[in-house]
VOGU-41813 format. One record per residue (C-alpha): residue in three letters; x, y, z. Coordinates in Angstrom, 2 decimals. Example, Ala and Ser with C-alpha at 12.3 -4.5 7.8 and 13.67 -1.06 7.14 Angstrom:
BEGIN
@code = ALA u = 12.30 v = -4.50 w = 7.80;
@code = SER u = 13.67 v = -1.06 w = 7.14;
//
This chain:
BEGIN
@code = MET u = -41.19 v = 313.20 w = 37.00;
@code = GLU u = -39.87 v = 315.61 w = 34.39;
@code = LEU u = -38.82 v = 319.25 w = 34.49;
@code = LYS u = -39.73 v = 320.69 w = 31.12;
@code = GLU u = -38.69 v = 324.16 w = 29.96;
@code = ILE u = -41.69 v = 325.91 w = 28.41;
@code = THR u = -39.92 v = 329.13 w = 27.55;
@code = LYS u = -36.94 v = 330.99 w = 29.00;
@code = ASP u = -37.05 v = 330.84 w = 32.83;
@code = VAL u = -40.45 v = 329.11 w = 32.92;
@code = TYR u = -40.70 v = 325.40 w = 33.70;
@code = ALA u = -43.37 v = 322.77 w = 34.24;
@code = CYS u = -42.72 v = 319.87 w = 36.60;
@code = LEU u = -44.78 v = 317.07 w = 35.10;
@code = GLN u = -45.84 v = 313.71 w = 36.45;
@code = GLU u = -47.39 v = 310.96 w = 34.40;
@code = ASP u = -51.08 v = 310.76 w = 35.18;
@code = ARG u = -51.61 v = 307.57 w = 37.17;
@code = GLY u = -54.88 v = 308.59 w = 38.77;
@code = LEU u = -55.76 v = 310.54 w = 41.86;
@code = GLY u = -52.89 v = 312.60 w = 43.26;
@code = TRP u = -50.53 v = 312.63 w = 40.27;
@code = ASN u = -50.47 v = 316.35 w = 39.63;
@code = ASN u = -48.22 v = 318.87 w = 37.92;
@code = ALA u = -46.32 v = 321.81 w = 39.40;
@code = GLY u = -44.19 v = 324.63 w = 38.05;
@code = PHE u = -41.22 v = 326.91 w = 38.59;
@code = VAL u = -40.42 v = 330.42 w = 37.36;
@code = ASN u = -36.73 v = 331.28 w = 37.67;
@code = LEU u = -37.32 v = 335.00 w = 38.13;
@code = GLY u = -37.75 v = 337.30 w = 41.11;
@code = GLY u = -35.92 v = 334.96 w = 43.45;
@code = GLY u = -37.87 v = 331.94 w = 42.25;
@code = LEU u = -41.59 v = 331.25 w = 42.13;
@code = ALA u = -42.79 v = 327.68 w = 42.69;
@code = ILE u = -46.34 v = 326.74 w = 41.79;
@code = ASP u = -47.81 v = 323.94 w = 43.91;
@code = THR u = -46.15 v = 320.95 w = 45.58;
@code = PHE u = -46.77 v = 317.22 w = 45.32;
@code = TYR u = -48.77 v = 314.79 w = 47.45;
@code = ASP u = -46.01 v = 313.61 w = 49.77;
@code = LEU u = -42.63 v = 314.77 w = 51.04;
@code = ASP u = -40.55 v = 312.34 w = 48.98;
@code = ARG u = -41.98 v = 313.47 w = 45.65;
@code = THR u = -41.84 v = 317.12 w = 46.68;
@code = ARG u = -38.16 v = 316.69 w = 47.56;
@code = GLN u = -37.58 v = 315.18 w = 44.12;
@code = MET u = -39.32 v = 318.20 w = 42.62;
@code = ILE u = -37.10 v = 320.59 w = 44.58;
@code = GLU u = -33.99 v = 318.74 w = 43.41;
@code = LEU u = -35.10 v = 319.26 w = 39.82;
@code = TYR u = -35.55 v = 322.98 w = 40.51;
@code = LYS u = -32.00 v = 323.10 w = 41.85;
@code = THR u = -30.74 v = 322.16 w = 38.39;
@code = VAL u = -32.14 v = 325.51 w = 37.27;
@code = SER u = -31.48 v = 327.60 w = 40.38;
@code = PRO u = -29.55 v = 326.47 w = 43.49;
@code = ILE u = -31.33 v = 329.12 w = 45.58;
@code = PRO u = -34.54 v = 328.04 w = 47.36;
@code = ALA u = -37.66 v = 329.59 w = 45.85;
@code = ARG u = -38.57 v = 332.93 w = 47.38;
@code = ARG u = -42.27 v = 332.22 w = 46.89;
@code = LEU u = -44.63 v = 329.27 w = 46.59;
@code = VAL u = -48.15 v = 329.60 w = 45.21;
@code = ASN u = -50.86 v = 327.09 w = 46.13;
@code = THR u = -53.43 v = 327.08 w = 43.33;
@code = HIS u = -55.98 v = 325.38 w = 45.63;
@code = HIS u = -56.15 v = 323.35 w = 48.83;
@code = ASN u = -56.19 v = 319.71 w = 47.64;
@code = GLY u = -53.39 v = 317.72 w = 49.24;
@code = ASP u = -51.67 v = 316.75 w = 46.02;
@code = HIS u = -50.95 v = 320.47 w = 45.51;
@code = THR u = -50.19 v = 321.51 w = 49.10;
@code = TRP u = -48.99 v = 318.67 w = 51.31;
@code = GLY u = -45.37 v = 319.44 w = 50.51;
@code = ASN u = -45.69 v = 323.02 w = 51.80;
@code = GLN u = -43.55 v = 322.33 w = 54.86;
@code = LEU u = -40.49 v = 322.02 w = 52.60;
@code = PHE u = -41.08 v = 325.68 w = 51.66;
@code = GLN u = -41.70 v = 326.99 w = 55.17;
@code = ASP u = -38.92 v = 329.59 w = 54.79;
@code = SER u = -40.64 v = 330.91 w = 51.66;
@code = GLU u = -43.58 v = 333.24 w = 51.21;
@code = ILE u = -46.52 v = 330.88 w = 50.59;
@code = VAL u = -49.30 v = 332.61 w = 48.66;
@code = ALA u = -52.86 v = 331.31 w = 48.34;
@code = HIS u = -56.46 v = 332.44 w = 48.36;
@code = ARG u = -57.87 v = 332.81 w = 51.86;
@code = LEU u = -60.49 v = 330.10 w = 51.21;
@code = CYS u = -57.68 v = 327.72 w = 50.24;
@code = ALA u = -55.98 v = 328.45 w = 53.57;
@code = GLU u = -59.23 v = 327.83 w = 55.47;
@code = GLU u = -59.55 v = 324.37 w = 53.94;
@code = ILE u = -55.91 v = 323.48 w = 54.67;
@code = GLU u = -56.48 v = 324.54 w = 58.28;
@code = LYS u = -59.44 v = 322.13 w = 58.51;
@code = GLU u = -57.27 v = 319.30 w = 57.18;
@code = LYS u = -54.55 v = 320.21 w = 59.66;
@code = LYS u = -56.95 v = 320.07 w = 62.60;
@code = SER u = -58.22 v = 316.64 w = 61.54;
@code = ASN u = -54.69 v = 315.43 w = 60.65;
@code = LEU u = -55.92 v = 314.17 w = 57.28;
@code = PRO u = -52.45 v = 313.00 w = 56.14;
@code = GLY u = -52.21 v = 310.88 w = 59.31;
@code = ILE u = -55.62 v = 309.41 w = 58.62;
@code = PHE u = -54.60 v = 308.52 w = 55.08;
@code = GLN u = -51.37 v = 306.94 w = 56.33;
@code = LYS u = -53.38 v = 304.67 w = 58.63;
@code = TRP u = -55.80 v = 303.77 w = 55.86;
@code = ILE u = -53.13 v = 302.62 w = 53.42;
@code = GLN u = -51.82 v = 300.17 w = 56.01;
@code = LYS u = -55.08 v = 298.20 w = 55.92;
@code = PRO u = -56.89 v = 298.63 w = 52.58;
@code = GLU u = -58.59 v = 295.25 w = 53.03;
@code = ALA u = -60.58 v = 296.70 w = 55.95;
@code = PHE u = -62.66 v = 298.86 w = 53.62;
@code = PRO u = -65.70 v = 298.05 w = 51.44;
@code = PRO u = -65.01 v = 297.62 w = 47.68;
@code = GLY u = -65.60 v = 301.23 w = 46.64;
@code = MET u = -63.39 v = 302.70 w = 49.33;
@code = LYS u = -60.83 v = 299.93 w = 48.93;
@code = GLN u = -60.11 v = 301.07 w = 45.38;
@code = PHE u = -59.72 v = 304.65 w = 46.59;
@code = VAL u = -57.37 v = 303.61 w = 49.41;
@code = ARG u = -55.25 v = 301.55 w = 47.02;
@code = GLY u = -54.80 v = 304.70 w = 44.96;
@code = LEU u = -53.65 v = 306.57 w = 48.04;
@code = SER u = -51.14 v = 303.82 w = 48.81;
@code = GLN u = -48.95 v = 305.00 w = 45.94;
@code = PHE u = -47.87 v = 307.79 w = 48.29;
@code = ASP u = -46.27 v = 308.04 w = 51.73;
@code = TYR u = -48.06 v = 310.47 w = 54.03;
@code = SER u = -45.76 v = 309.94 w = 57.01;
@code = GLY u = -44.03 v = 313.01 w = 58.39;
@code = ILE u = -46.36 v = 315.51 w = 56.74;
@code = GLU u = -47.02 v = 318.58 w = 58.85;
@code = LEU u = -49.59 v = 320.69 w = 57.06;
@code = THR u = -48.17 v = 324.16 w = 56.59;
@code = LEU u = -50.55 v = 327.04 w = 56.00;
@code = PRO u = -50.03 v = 329.79 w = 53.44;
@code = ASN u = -48.68 v = 332.95 w = 55.05;
@code = HIS u = -49.78 v = 335.44 w = 52.37;
@code = LEU u = -53.50 v = 335.37 w = 51.67;
@code = ILE u = -55.11 v = 337.02 w = 48.67;
@code = ASP u = -58.65 v = 337.80 w = 47.58;
@code = ASP u = -59.57 v = 338.47 w = 43.96;
@code = ARG u = -56.15 v = 339.17 w = 42.47;
@code = PHE u = -52.53 v = 339.73 w = 43.34;
@code = ASP u = -49.95 v = 341.14 w = 40.93;
@code = LEU u = -46.24 v = 340.36 w = 41.17;
@code = GLU u = -43.28 v = 341.71 w = 39.27;
@code = LEU u = -40.58 v = 339.10 w = 38.70;
@code = ASP u = -37.39 v = 340.85 w = 37.57;
@code = GLY u = -39.52 v = 343.21 w = 35.50;
@code = TYR u = -41.91 v = 340.56 w = 34.16;
@code = PRO u = -45.56 v = 340.70 w = 35.25;
@code = CYS u = -47.14 v = 337.74 w = 37.01;
@code = GLN u = -50.85 v = 337.74 w = 37.84;
@code = LEU u = -52.49 v = 335.53 w = 40.45;
@code = ILE u = -56.21 v = 335.52 w = 39.63;
@code = TYR u = -58.98 v = 334.05 w = 41.77;
@code = VAL u = -61.38 v = 331.96 w = 39.66;
@code = GLY u = -63.28 v = 329.96 w = 42.29;
@code = PRO u = -65.42 v = 328.40 w = 43.41;
@code = ALA u = -64.87 v = 326.08 w = 40.44;
@code = HIS u = -62.91 v = 322.90 w = 41.23;
@code = THR u = -62.56 v = 324.07 w = 44.84;
@code = SER u = -63.51 v = 327.12 w = 46.86;
@code = GLY u = -60.12 v = 328.79 w = 46.59;
@code = ASP u = -58.96 v = 328.24 w = 42.99;
@code = ILE u = -56.40 v = 330.63 w = 41.52;
@code = ILE u = -54.49 v = 330.58 w = 38.25;
@code = VAL u = -50.98 v = 331.96 w = 37.67;
@code = TYR u = -50.71 v = 334.00 w = 34.47;
@code = LEU u = -47.44 v = 335.17 w = 32.91;
@code = PRO u = -48.67 v = 337.55 w = 30.17;
@code = GLU u = -45.31 v = 338.27 w = 28.53;
@code = HIS u = -44.40 v = 334.58 w = 28.51;
@code = LYS u = -47.93 v = 333.62 w = 27.36;
@code = VAL u = -48.11 v = 330.82 w = 29.93;
@code = ILE u = -50.83 v = 329.93 w = 32.42;
@code = PHE u = -50.41 v = 327.56 w = 35.35;
@code = ALA u = -54.05 v = 326.57 w = 35.68;
@code = GLY u = -54.01 v = 324.28 w = 38.70;
@code = ASP u = -57.02 v = 321.98 w = 38.63;
@code = ILE u = -59.08 v = 324.40 w = 36.58;
@code = VAL u = -57.63 v = 322.45 w = 33.66;
@code = PHE u = -57.35 v = 318.68 w = 33.36;
@code = TRP u = -56.13 v = 317.30 w = 30.04;
@code = LYS u = -56.60 v = 313.72 w = 28.82;
@code = CYS u = -57.86 v = 312.84 w = 32.30;
@code = THR u = -61.38 v = 313.25 w = 33.63;
@code = PRO u = -61.89 v = 316.32 w = 35.84;
@code = ILE u = -63.43 v = 316.09 w = 39.29;
@code = GLY u = -66.26 v = 318.50 w = 40.02;
@code = TRP u = -66.91 v = 318.21 w = 43.73;
@code = GLU u = -66.74 v = 321.67 w = 45.27;
@code = GLY u = -67.59 v = 324.87 w = 43.44;
@code = THR u = -70.16 v = 325.22 w = 40.68;
@code = HIS u = -70.51 v = 324.33 w = 37.03;
@code = ALA u = -71.04 v = 327.99 w = 36.09;
@code = LYS u = -67.90 v = 329.19 w = 37.86;
@code = TRP u = -65.78 v = 326.46 w = 36.27;
@code = ILE u = -67.07 v = 327.45 w = 32.83;
@code = GLU u = -66.36 v = 331.09 w = 33.69;
@code = ALA u = -62.82 v = 330.16 w = 34.75;
@code = LEU u = -62.20 v = 328.30 w = 31.49;
@code = ASP u = -63.55 v = 331.25 w = 29.53;
@code = LEU u = -61.10 v = 333.51 w = 31.34;
@code = VAL u = -58.22 v = 331.18 w = 30.44;
@code = LEU u = -59.34 v = 331.25 w = 26.80;
@code = SER u = -59.68 v = 335.03 w = 26.78;
@code = LEU u = -56.06 v = 335.43 w = 27.91;
@code = LYS u = -54.91 v = 333.51 w = 24.80;
@code = PRO u = -51.97 v = 331.65 w = 26.33;
@code = GLU u = -49.64 v = 329.70 w = 24.09;
@code = VAL u = -49.10 v = 327.07 w = 26.78;
@code = VAL u = -51.35 v = 325.94 w = 29.61;
@code = VAL u = -49.91 v = 323.83 w = 32.42;
@code = PRO u = -52.85 v = 321.74 w = 33.63;
@code = GLY u = -53.19 v = 320.50 w = 37.17;
@code = HIS u = -53.22 v = 316.98 w = 35.76;
@code = GLY u = -52.17 v = 315.63 w = 32.38;
@code = PRO u = -49.76 v = 316.78 w = 29.66;
@code = LEU u = -49.11 v = 320.38 w = 28.62;
@code = CYS u = -51.84 v = 321.81 w = 26.43;
@code = GLY u = -53.18 v = 324.97 w = 24.81;
@code = VAL u = -56.42 v = 326.78 w = 24.09;
@code = GLU u = -57.85 v = 324.04 w = 21.83;
@code = GLU u = -57.59 v = 321.52 w = 24.64;
@code = VAL u = -59.18 v = 323.98 w = 27.07;
@code = LYS u = -62.05 v = 324.36 w = 24.62;
@code = GLU u = -62.45 v = 320.58 w = 24.58;
@code = LEU u = -62.54 v = 320.45 w = 28.38;
@code = ARG u = -65.18 v = 323.18 w = 28.35;
@code = ALA u = -67.22 v = 321.17 w = 25.83;
@code = TYR u = -67.00 v = 318.13 w = 28.13;
@code = PHE u = -68.48 v = 320.06 w = 31.04;
@code = GLU u = -71.27 v = 321.51 w = 28.92;
@code = PHE u = -72.10 v = 318.09 w = 27.49;
@code = ILE u = -72.17 v = 316.37 w = 30.89;
@code = TYR u = -74.26 v = 319.16 w = 32.43;
@code = SER u = -76.78 v = 318.97 w = 29.59;
@code = GLU u = -77.03 v = 315.18 w = 29.79;
@code = ALA u = -77.34 v = 315.28 w = 33.57;
@code = LYS u = -80.19 v = 317.77 w = 33.26;
@code = ARG u = -81.99 v = 315.49 w = 30.80;
@code = PHE u = -81.80 v = 312.47 w = 33.08;
@code = PHE u = -82.61 v = 314.55 w = 36.17;
@code = ASN u = -85.82 v = 315.65 w = 34.48;
@code = GLU u = -86.60 v = 312.01 w = 33.66;
@code = GLY u = -86.32 v = 311.04 w = 37.32;
@code = PHE u = -83.08 v = 309.06 w = 37.34;
@code = ASP u = -80.69 v = 309.32 w = 40.29;
@code = PRO u = -77.09 v = 310.50 w = 39.69;
@code = LEU u = -75.62 v = 306.98 w = 39.42;
@code = GLU u = -78.34 v = 305.80 w = 37.06;
@code = ALA u = -77.83 v = 308.91 w = 34.95;
@code = SER u = -74.06 v = 308.34 w = 34.85;
@code = LYS u = -74.62 v = 304.80 w = 33.59;
@code = LYS u = -76.81 v = 306.11 w = 30.77;
@code = ILE u = -74.48 v = 308.85 w = 29.53;
@code = ASN u = -72.51 v = 307.91 w = 26.41;
@code = LEU u = -69.11 v = 309.56 w = 26.88;
@code = GLY u = -68.13 v = 309.21 w = 23.24;
@code = PRO u = -64.65 v = 310.74 w = 22.71;
@code = TYR u = -64.30 v = 311.46 w = 26.42;
@code = ALA u = -64.35 v = 307.74 w = 27.25;
@code = ASP u = -60.65 v = 307.58 w = 26.38;
@code = TRP u = -59.71 v = 310.05 w = 29.12;
@code = THR u = -58.21 v = 308.37 w = 32.15;
@code = GLU u = -60.54 v = 307.53 w = 35.04;
@code = PRO u = -63.76 v = 308.23 w = 33.08;
@code = GLU u = -65.77 v = 307.03 w = 36.09;
@code = ARG u = -65.10 v = 310.44 w = 37.67;
@code = LEU u = -68.06 v = 311.37 w = 35.51;
@code = PHE u = -70.15 v = 310.59 w = 38.58;
@code = PHE u = -68.63 v = 313.52 w = 40.49;
@code = ASN u = -69.68 v = 315.92 w = 37.75;
@code = VAL u = -73.17 v = 314.46 w = 37.41;
@code = ASN u = -73.68 v = 314.47 w = 41.17;
@code = ARG u = -72.62 v = 318.12 w = 41.43;
@code = ALA u = -75.01 v = 319.00 w = 38.60;
@code = TYR u = -77.85 v = 317.26 w = 40.46;
@code = ARG u = -77.09 v = 319.27 w = 43.59;
@code = GLU u = -77.47 v = 322.42 w = 41.53;
@code = PHE u = -80.68 v = 321.24 w = 39.86;
@code = ARG u = -82.26 v = 320.45 w = 43.25;
@code = ASP u = -81.31 v = 323.94 w = 44.45;
@code = VAL u = -81.94 v = 323.10 w = 48.09;
@code = GLU u = -78.43 v = 323.60 w = 49.48;
@code = PRO u = -75.54 v = 326.03 w = 48.87;
@code = TRP u = -72.60 v = 325.08 w = 46.67;
@code = ASP u = -70.37 v = 324.68 w = 49.72;
@code = ALA u = -72.68 v = 322.31 w = 51.61;
@code = PRO u = -70.72 v = 319.38 w = 53.11;
@code = PHE u = -70.53 v = 316.18 w = 51.08;
@code = ASN u = -69.15 v = 312.70 w = 51.66;
@code = ALA u = -66.18 v = 312.34 w = 49.31;
@code = LEU u = -65.66 v = 308.68 w = 50.21;
@code = ASP u = -69.24 v = 307.87 w = 49.29;
@code = LEU u = -68.75 v = 309.61 w = 45.94;
@code = PHE u = -65.58 v = 307.60 w = 45.25;
@code = GLY u = -67.57 v = 304.48 w = 46.09;
@code = LYS u = -70.19 v = 305.42 w = 43.50;
@code = CYS u = -67.42 v = 306.01 w = 40.95;
@code = ASN u = -66.23 v = 302.48 w = 41.60;
@code = GLU u = -69.78 v = 301.17 w = 41.08;
@code = LEU u = -69.89 v = 303.00 w = 37.75;
@code = ARG u = -66.57 v = 301.46 w = 36.71;
@code = ILE u = -67.80 v = 297.97 w = 37.66;
@code = HIS u = -70.98 v = 298.59 w = 35.64;
@code = TRP u = -68.98 v = 299.57 w = 32.55;
@code = ASP u = -66.61 v = 296.63 w = 32.94;
@code = GLY u = -69.61 v = 294.29 w = 33.03;
@code = ILE u = -71.15 v = 295.56 w = 29.80;
//
């Protein structure tokens, strides 16, 4: 974990990408402190807060959740005295996870990974890098819709809704005078993005918005710091995968068969390339056009198919 100064008063808290759950966060030392996202468990979120204390000993006045996934929100309880800002759809999803006690379920799973079939076993082993004990899901207390503008000691800060792209409630945090965007999981860099909720078109639209704002630095949800050229490359990945998925859909192949046939080329070097299946499967849902974008899906089954794809590649 590293706290990296991007420009005066603006910091990225970066974690090495080791797979699912190893995300980035951020801190703006203005306006009483603005934290962007938490980490997947309480221990790592506490480490993050300790790093922020080296910049400002005062607890952050605000926390922004860029979307609902647990690696960005399950440390919220350590900010319960702060204003926690998120899109209302993000809050709805966190409330669902709270009712089902998803962290508690995960904590039970990682105790017995051998009890699961091969595809799920790999997923559970990834979860076991974290400790979900003691997590009490804490909901955002300031909900926004399309946009919310802040002034941080005279500097503008824009929270812009860009979903449904990666999830239903995606927002980005834009600091126009600092030329920095905290993109949440709208941007992955050097690691394969996961398209499960949302739509292809809205994710492309979100990336186009990021590009139009011309930031000098983009803090991705996962992976190292990047800029507009890297965002363009991510956009090209999505367009390529969508086009290839359409070709194989028209030829009658199922999503896993199509994923096996796609030649990733330069994208094969991104970490966890088997996440390709998520993006192909989402494209197929759109091509079938028989259910809405927010129709329920079985994430564990999708992770299992990703594992099958990885096994297929390893056997070639």
